[in-house]
Structure formats: structure tokens, C-alpha cells
C-alpha positions in Angstrom: 216.3 39.5 194.8 219.3 37.5 193.4 221.5 39.5 191.2 218.9 41.4 189.2 216.3 38.6 189.1 213.2 39.4 191.8 211.9 36.4 193.2 208.9 38.1 195.0 207.1 41.6 193.8 206.4 44.5 195.7 203.2 42.9 197.0 205.4 40.3 198.6 204.2 37.2 195.9 206.4 34.8 195.0 207.1 35.5 191.0 209.5 32.8 190.5 209.4 29.1 190.2 212.1 26.4 191.4 212.7 24.2 188.5 213.3 20.5 189.5 214.8 18.0 187.0 212.6 14.9 186.3 215.8 12.9 186.3 217.0 14.7 189.6 218.6 13.2 192.4 217.2 13.5 196.0 219.5 15.8 197.4 218.3 18.2 194.1 214.8 17.9 195.6 216.4 18.7 198.9 218.4 21.7 197.4 215.0 22.6 195.7 212.9 22.6 198.7 215.4 24.6 200.6 215.7 27.4 197.9 211.4 27.2 197.9 211.8 27.8 201.5 213.8 30.7 201.3 211.3 32.3 198.9 208.4 31.3 200.6 209.6 33.1 203.9 210.4 36.5 202.2 207.1 36.7 200.6 205.9 39.6 203.1 205.7 43.5 202.6 206.4 46.4 204.3 203.9 48.7 205.5 204.0 52.1 207.1 201.6 52.5 210.3 200.6 55.9 211.2 198.6 56.7 214.3 197.3 60.0 216.0 196.2 60.3 219.4 192.9 62.0 220.1 191.6 63.2 223.2 189.9 65.8 225.8 192.1 68.4 226.9 190.8 69.4 230.7 192.3 71.9 233.0 193.4 71.0 236.3 193.0 73.7 238.1 189.1 74.8 237.6 189.5 78.1 239.5 191.6 79.9 237.1 190.7 81.0 233.5 192.0 77.9 231.0 194.2 80.3 229.3 196.3 80.7 232.2 196.4 77.3 233.7 198.6 74.0 232.7 196.3 71.7 230.7 197.0 67.7 230.6 195.6 65.7 227.6 193.7 63.1 228.8 196.0 59.9 227.8 193.4 57.2 229.9 192.7 55.3 226.3 196.3 55.1 225.2 198.2 52.0 226.0 202.0 52.6 224.2 203.5 55.1 222.5 205.7 53.4 219.7 208.4 55.7 218.1 211.7 53.8 216.9 214.5 56.7 216.4 212.0 59.0 217.4 210.0 59.1 213.9 206.3 59.7 214.6 205.4 56.0 212.4 206.0 52.2 212.6 206.3 49.9 209.9 205.2 46.6 210.5 205.8 43.4 207.8 202.4 41.5 206.7 202.7 38.0 205.8 201.2 37.2 201.9 198.2 35.8 201.9 197.4 35.3 198.3 197.5 32.3 196.4 201.2 31.2 195.6 200.5 27.8 193.7 203.4 25.3 193.6 206.8 27.1 193.8 208.7 23.9 193.1 207.7 22.6 189.6 209.1 19.9 187.2 211.4 21.1 184.4 208.8 19.5 181.9 206.2 22.4 183.5 208.6 25.1 182.9 207.4 26.4 179.6 205.5 29.7 180.1 206.9 31.1 183.5 209.1 34.1 183.0 211.5 33.8 185.8 212.9 30.1 187.0 215.6 28.8 189.3 216.8 25.6 187.6 218.3 23.1 190.3 220.6 20.4 189.4 222.8 19.9 186.6 222.2 19.2 183.0 222.1 15.3 183.4 218.9 15.4 185.6 217.2 18.8 184.8 216.6 19.7 181.4 216.1 23.6 182.0 219.6 23.6 183.4 220.5 21.8 180.2 218.9 24.4 178.1 220.2 27.4 180.2 223.8 26.3 180.2 224.3 25.4 176.7 227.0 27.4 175.0 228.2 28.4 178.7 231.7 26.2 179.3 231.4 24.7 182.9 234.3 23.1 184.3 232.5 20.7 186.4 236.0 19.6 187.9 237.4 22.8 188.4 234.4 24.8 189.7 232.0 21.9 191.3 228.9 24.3 191.8 227.4 26.9 189.5 225.1 29.7 190.9 224.6 31.9 188.5 222.0 34.3 186.8 222.7 33.4 183.4 219.6 35.5 181.9 219.6 39.0 183.4 216.4 39.5 185.6 214.5 36.1 184.8 217.1 32.7 185.1 219.0 31.4 187.2 221.0 28.0 187.5 222.1 26.1 190.9 223.5 22.9 189.9 226.5 20.7 191.3 228.6 18.2 190.0 227.5 15.9 192.3 224.5 15.5 194.5 226.4 17.1 197.3 227.5 19.8 195.3 224.2 20.8 194.1 223.4 21.1 198.1 226.0 23.2 198.0 224.9 25.4 195.4 221.4 25.7 196.9 223.2 27.0 200.4 225.2 29.4 198.5 221.9 30.6 196.7 220.1 31.5 199.8 223.2 33.1 201.5 223.1 35.5 198.6 219.6 36.7 198.1 218.7 40.0 199.1 216.1 41.9 200.6 214.6 45.0 198.9 213.0 47.8 201.0 
């Protein structure tokens, strides 16, 4: 998640596309790949595993009726018992194995996708230009923008200069949160 924008769904599938402008700088491309990598790394889902130990119970002393002797379960088939925090279940994170398609797309191919992370300033990325239209950005005072411009679906990660876009991408990745 970034703000209220879900980037990976509950099944671990990425739902966001990283948009790179056709006139982007090489730094914009690096920033876009950095963001795409952060999304790809988080494509997993948590699953609760439960287990039960089955086995035969036998009496240690066969000369005494079973209800009066101490019984010991046969643990020969048990190799380990995992109980973190004294809870009788354990969770595992499974990687997403479904199709993801390209995570990074060009601005000319962004139509039809509902969740977008537009990387690069409006001079190099038409999606950033559209998303920042009507929003006052003082690139001199604030050389980078990391902003959810449409709640739940559209994010701009951009900088006044190419190095600023790289820094904005690092800021974006550091602000990602995982939903448990």
C-alpha cells in the first residue's frame, strides 16, 4: 500500500502499473525499475498452516491395567514442533505464481489501467503531466513530488531533475506499507 492505494491485492498479485514516459531520462527508467522491484518483492500472500500430530498411545508398563499406568504417545514420526508465541499454528509467506504482465509500461500504454504510479516529471511523462494538471508544484522549493493525486488509484513520483526523481523513488519505496 501507498497511502490508500493498494499496489498488491490480497492474493499477492500486483495491481499497479509503473508508468514511464516516452521522453523520460535514464534516471527515470532506473527509478521506475526500482519501484517495480519493490512491488515485485511484495507479491506474496500469508497463509496460516495448521497441523495435528496423530499417533498411537501405548502403555509403558504392560503388567498394569492401562487406566492406571502412564501412557506415552509414539513421537517417532514427529520431526519438529513449531509454536511461536505458544500459538498452535504457524504462518508462511508464499510467493505469487500467477501472471503479472509487465509492471513497467509506457505512458502511451497507460489507458485502461486503474492503478498507476507515474514516474518522472511532466516534461518527460504525459501521465504525470495529466495528473499534476491544476496542482501547483514549485519545483524550486520542492524538487521532488511523491504524492497520491487520486485517492486509491493514482500516484506521481517525480523530480525537478533526474537525480530528484531517483530520490523521490527512494522516498516512495520507503513509505510503502504491507497489509497483514
